[in-house]
C-alpha positions in Angstrom: 0.0 0.0 0.0 1.3 3.4 -1.0 0.3 6.9 0.4 0.4 10.0 -1.7 -2.3 12.6 -1.2 -1.9 13.9 -4.7 -3.0 10.6 -6.3 -6.4 9.1 -6.8 -7.3 6.6 -4.1 -8.7 3.2 -5.2 -10.2 0.7 -2.7 -9.9 -2.9 -3.8 -12.5 -5.2 -2.0 -12.1 -8.9 -2.6 -12.1 -12.0 -0.3 -9.3 -13.5 -2.3 -5.8 -12.2 -1.4 -4.4 -13.4 -4.7 -7.0 -11.2 -6.5 -6.1 -8.2 -4.3 -2.4 -8.8 -5.1 -3.0 -9.0 -8.8 -5.1 -5.8 -8.9 -2.5 -4.0 -6.7 0.2 -4.9 -9.2 -1.9 -3.5 -12.0 -3.0 -0.2 -10.3 -0.5 0.4 -7.4 2.1 2.3 -9.5 -0.5 4.8 -10.7 -2.9 5.1 -7.8 -2.9 5.0 -4.0 -4.4 1.6 -3.2 -6.1 0.2 -0.1 -7.7 -3.1 0.5 -10.6 -4.9 2.3 -11.4 -8.6 2.3 -15.1 -8.3 3.2 -18.1 -5.9 2.9 -18.1 -4.8 6.5 -14.4 -3.9 6.4 -15.0 -2.0 3.2 -17.8 0.1 4.5 -15.8 1.0 7.6 -12.8 2.1 5.4 -15.0 4.1 3.1 -16.6 5.9 6.1 -13.2 6.8 7.6 -11.3 7.7 4.4 -13.5 7.8 1.3 -11.7 6.6 -1.9 -12.1 8.1 -5.4 -13.2 4.7 -6.8 -14.1 1.2 -5.4 -13.3 -2.1 -7.2 -15.9 -4.4 -5.5 -16.1 -8.2 -5.6 -19.7 -9.4 -5.9 -19.6 -12.8 -4.1 -18.3 -12.4 -0.6 -19.2 -14.0 2.7 -21.4 -11.8 5.0 -22.2 -8.5 3.3 -21.9 -9.2 -0.4 -20.9 -6.7 -3.1 -24.5 -5.8 -4.1 -25.4 -4.8 -0.6 -22.2 -2.8 -0.1 -23.0 -0.9 -3.3 -26.6 -0.3 -2.2 -25.5 1.2 1.1 -22.9 3.4 -0.6 -25.4 4.8 -3.1 -28.0 5.4 -0.3 -25.5 7.5 1.7 -25.2 11.1 0.5 -21.5 11.1 1.7 -20.6 8.2 -0.6 -23.1 8.0 -3.4 -20.8 9.8 -5.9 -18.0 7.3 -5.5 -17.8 5.2 -8.7 -18.2 1.5 -8.0 -16.9 -1.1 -10.5 -18.0 -4.7 -9.8 -15.5 -7.5 -10.0 -17.3 -10.8 -10.8 -17.1 -14.2 -12.4 -20.9 -14.1 -12.9 -21.7 -13.9 -16.6 -25.5 -13.5 -16.7 -26.8 -10.3 -18.2 -29.4 -10.3 -15.4 -26.7 -10.1 -12.8 -25.1 -7.2 -14.5 -28.4 -5.4 -15.1 -29.2 -5.8 -11.3 -25.8 -4.4 -10.3 -26.2 -1.4 -12.7 -29.6 -0.8 -11.3 -28.1 -0.4 -7.8 -25.9 2.4 -9.1 -22.7 0.6 -10.1 -20.7 2.3 -12.9 -19.4 -0.8 -14.6 -18.6 -4.5 -14.5 -15.2 -6.2 -14.9 -15.3 -10.0 -15.4 -12.8 -12.4 -13.8 -10.2 -13.4 -14.6 -9.4 -9.8 -15.1 -7.5 -8.4 -18.0 -4.8 -5.8 -16.9 -5.4 -3.5 -19.9 -9.2 -3.6 -19.3 -8.8 -2.9 -15.6 -6.5 0.1 -16.3 -8.7 1.5 -19.0 -12.0 1.2 -17.0 -10.5 2.7 -13.8 -8.9 5.6 -15.7 -12.1 6.4 -17.6 -14.4 6.3 -14.5 -11.9 8.4 -12.5 -11.8 11.0 -15.4 -15.6 11.0 -15.6 -15.9 11.5 -11.8 -13.3 14.4 -11.9 -15.2 16.1 -14.7 -18.5 15.8 -12.9 -17.1 17.3 -9.8 -15.6 20.2 -11.8 -18.9 20.9 -13.5 -20.7 20.8 -10.2 -18.2 23.3 -8.7 -18.8 25.7 -11.6 -22.6 25.4 -11.1 -22.4 26.1 -7.4 -20.9 29.5 -8.2 -23.6 30.6 -10.6 -25.7 32.4 -7.9 -22.7 34.5 -7.0 -22.1 35.4 -10.7 -25.5 37.2 -10.9 -24.1 40.0 -8.6 -20.8 40.3 -10.4 -19.8 42.4 -13.4 -20.8 41.4 -16.9 -17.2 40.8 -17.9 -16.7 38.4 -14.9 -20.0 36.6 -15.8 -18.8 36.0 -19.4 -15.5 34.7 -18.2 -17.1 32.1 -15.8 -19.6 31.0 -18.4 -16.7 30.3 -20.7 -15.2 28.1 -17.9 -18.6 26.3 -17.7 -18.6 25.6 -21.4 -15.1 24.2 -21.1 -16.2 22.0 -18.2 -19.1 20.7 -20.4 -16.6 19.8 -23.1 -14.5 17.9 -20.5 -17.4 15.8 -19.3 -18.3 15.0 -22.9 -14.8 13.9 -23.5 -14.8 11.7 -20.4 -18.2 10.2 -21.4 -16.8 9.4 -24.9 -13.7 7.9 -23.5 -15.8 5.6 -21.3 -18.0 4.6 -24.3 -15.0 3.8 -26.4 -13.7 1.5 -23.7 -16.9 -0.4 -23.4 -18.0 -0.6 -27.1 -16.6 -1.9 -30.3 -17.0 1.5 -31.9 -13.9 3.6 -32.6 -13.2 7.2 -31.7 -13.3 7.9 -35.5 -17.0 6.8 -35.5 -17.7 9.6 -33.1 -15.7 12.2 -35.1 -17.3 11.2 -38.4 -20.9 11.2 -37.1 -20.6 14.6 -35.4 -19.1 16.1 -38.6 -21.9 14.5 -40.6 -24.5 16.1 -38.3 -23.0 19.6 -38.6 -22.7 19.4 -42.4 -26.2 18.2 -42.8 -27.5 20.9 -40.4 -25.7 23.6 -42.3 -27.2 22.3 -45.6 -30.7 22.5 -44.1 -30.5 25.8 -42.2 -32.1 27.8 -45.0 -34.9 25.2 -45.6 -38.3 26.6 -44.7 -39.0 23.6 -42.3 -35.7 24.1 -40.4 -34.6 27.7 -40.6 -36.3 28.6 -37.2 -34.5 25.8 -35.3 -31.1 25.5 -37.1 -29.3 28.6 -36.0 -25.6 29.0 -35.1 -26.1 28.1 -31.5 -28.3 25.1 -32.1 -26.0 23.7 -34.8 -23.0 24.1 -32.5 -24.8 22.4 -29.6 -25.8 19.5 -31.9 -22.2 19.1 -33.1 -20.8 19.1 -29.6 -23.4 16.7 -28.1 -23.6 14.2 -31.1 -20.8 12.1 -29.6 -23.1 11.2 -26.7 -25.7 9.5 -28.9 -24.8 6.0 -27.7 -23.6 6.8 -24.2 -26.4 4.7 -22.8 -24.5 1.6 -24.0 -22.4 1.9 -20.8 -25.4 0.5 -19.0 -25.6 -2.6 -21.3 -24.0 -5.8 -20.0 -20.7 -6.8 -21.8 -22.2 -10.2 -22.7 -24.7 -8.4 -24.9 -22.9 -5.3 -25.9 -19.8 -7.1 -27.2 -21.5 -10.2 -28.5 -20.1 -10.9 -32.0 -23.2 -12.8 -33.3 -26.9 -12.0 -33.6 -28.7 -11.0 -30.5 -31.6 -13.1 -29.2 -35.0 -11.5 -28.8 -34.5 -11.1 -25.0 -31.0 -9.6 -25.5 -32.3 -7.2 -28.1 -34.9 -5.9 -25.6 -32.0 -5.2 -23.2 -29.9 -3.6 -25.9 -32.7 -1.2 -26.9 -32.7 0.2 -23.4 -29.5 2.1 -24.1 -31.6 4.9 -25.5 -33.5 5.5 -22.3 -30.4 4.8 -20.2 -28.5 7.5 -22.1 -31.3 10.0 -21.8 -31.8 9.4 -18.1 -28.1 9.9 -17.4 -28.0 13.2 -19.3 -31.3 14.5 -17.9 -30.0 13.7 -14.4 -26.8 15.6 -15.2 -28.8 18.5 -16.6 -30.8 18.8 -13.4 -27.7 18.6 -11.2 -25.7 21.1 -13.2 -28.6 23.6 -13.6 -29.0 23.3 -17.4 -32.2 24.9 -18.7 -34.6 22.8 -20.8 -33.6 22.9 -24.4 -30.1 24.0 -23.8 -26.8 22.3 -24.1 -27.6 18.9 -22.4 -31.2 19.1 -23.7 -29.9 18.5 -27.2 -27.8 15.6 -25.9 -30.8 14.0 -24.2 -32.9 14.2 -27.4 -30.1 12.7 -29.5 -29.4 9.9 -27.1 -33.1 9.0 -26.6 -34.5 9.4 -30.1 -31.8 8.7 -32.7 -33.3 5.2 -33.4 -36.8 6.5 -34.0 -38.0 6.2 -37.7 -39.9 8.7 -39.8 -42.7 6.2 -40.3 -43.1 5.4 -36.6 -41.5 1.9 -36.7 -38.4 2.9 -34.6 -37.8 2.8 -30.9 -38.0 3.4 -28.0 -41.2 5.5 -28.3 -42.4 4.8 -31.9 -42.4 8.5 -32.7 -43.5 9.5 -36.2 -42.5 12.4 -38.5 -42.0 15.8 -36.9 -42.6 14.2 -33.4 -39.0 13.2 -33.6 -36.6 16.0 -32.5 -34.7 17.6 -35.3 -31.4 16.8 -33.6 -32.3 13.1 -33.4 -33.3 13.0 -37.1 -30.0 14.5 -38.1 -28.2 11.9 -35.9 -30.2 9.0 -37.5 -28.9 10.0 -41.0 -25.3 10.4 -39.8 -25.3 7.2 -37.7 -26.8 4.9 -40.4 -24.5 6.3 -43.2 -21.5 5.6 -41.0 -22.8 2.1 -40.2 -23.2 1.3 -43.9 -19.8 2.7 -45.0 -17.7 1.1 -42.3 -16.9 -2.5 -41.5 -18.7 -4.1 -38.6 -18.4 -7.5 -36.9 -21.6 -8.5 -38.6 -21.1 -7.0 -42.1 -18.5 -5.7 -44.6 -18.3 -2.0 -45.5 -20.6 -0.9 -48.4 -19.3 1.5 -50.9 -20.2 5.2 -50.7 -22.5 4.8 -53.7 -24.2 1.7 -52.4 -24.7 3.3 -49.0 -26.3 6.5 -50.4 -28.6 4.3 -52.6 -29.7 2.2 -49.6 -30.4 5.4 -47.6 -32.5 6.8 -50.4 -34.6 3.7 -50.3 -35.3 4.6 -46.7 -36.6 8.0 -47.7 -39.9 8.7 -45.9 -39.7 5.4 -44.1 -36.5 5.5 -42.0 -35.5 9.1 -42.6 -37.0 12.6 -42.8 -37.3 12.9 -46.6 -35.9 16.5 -46.7 -32.9 15.4 -44.6 -32.0 12.5 -46.8 -32.4 14.7 -49.9 -30.1 17.2 -48.3 -27.6 14.5 -47.6 -27.7 13.5 -51.3 -27.0 17.1 -52.3 -23.8 17.1 -50.2 -22.6 13.6 -50.6 -19.1 14.8 -51.6 -18.7 16.4 -48.1 -19.8 13.2 -46.5 -17.3 11.2 -48.5 -14.6 13.7 -47.6 -15.3 13.3 -43.9 -15.3 9.5 -44.3 -11.9 9.6 -45.9 -10.5 12.1 -43.5 -11.5 10.1 -40.4 -11.0 6.5 -41.7 -10.6 3.9 -39.0 -7.1 3.3 -40.2 -6.1 6.9 -39.6 -4.7 7.8 -36.2 
């Protein structure tokens, strides 16, 4: 065990000393580590010296990991500490239950050192960004009484903090999903190009102004953030999902929206502002123009404009890139397939606008190819 107040503190809870030793070897050089071999000891340590993150075994004698997590999340003093479960259980139901208790993630045993390092790093970054954003928000009431110049300066800091939390969210999503960082870059650029092409259209000129387009561009990377709530056994499955697994997979839309709405309330975001766009995109980007999409079965203009833009961007990227279940289609084949979805899957005016700027889409695809660093 090392002690350095400037480093993040990670508590490892496992009834196996060999597992504790392995995790300490993985994390001990980068973080201050402490250990507990049962739930009661862990709760006592957390109460006396709260860590920045807890790696928590599920199956332990006495108080098991699920109960430890439930108590931590019920206590205002410890509810913000990220909990990552360590488990040899491989049922999606076990993971879904753990996530419902407030756990941030699952790591399956036997652990992979790169996975442990990446998950811990991402969740610590996310927690740091969240604390920074809350700190900025707590000062907003004081800013009302300050000079206009000072208010502008602090608002710029808040925007920077918003960018930090998006980056942390995206880093976490990349660790858990098979998608690449370039998928995020491509789709956000597709969204902006498509919005710019539509801003003078009579249907969209009232809602696609400079501020709205910039918000959509910045929040588009959060479209699949809800996948962090999907068990690995389903999210990373190489083959076709069963009907029950597909039901769980589709919950990523609501999970993403709920996480973003919760953040918006905590950070004081007004409805329809920065995180409002993110919530609409995360919740509704799988809706279809004809009402056959999910999770709500929205139809036509009931679907938020931001989510309709994201649907075009996401599907075009899925078609033109290689996935575990399909090869990449050519640019021409992909555009033709999307035109077939006009007025069924996509807003007809949006897919028409995409066809009018296909050269820009192709340029973005080439610039951010998956084989480009």
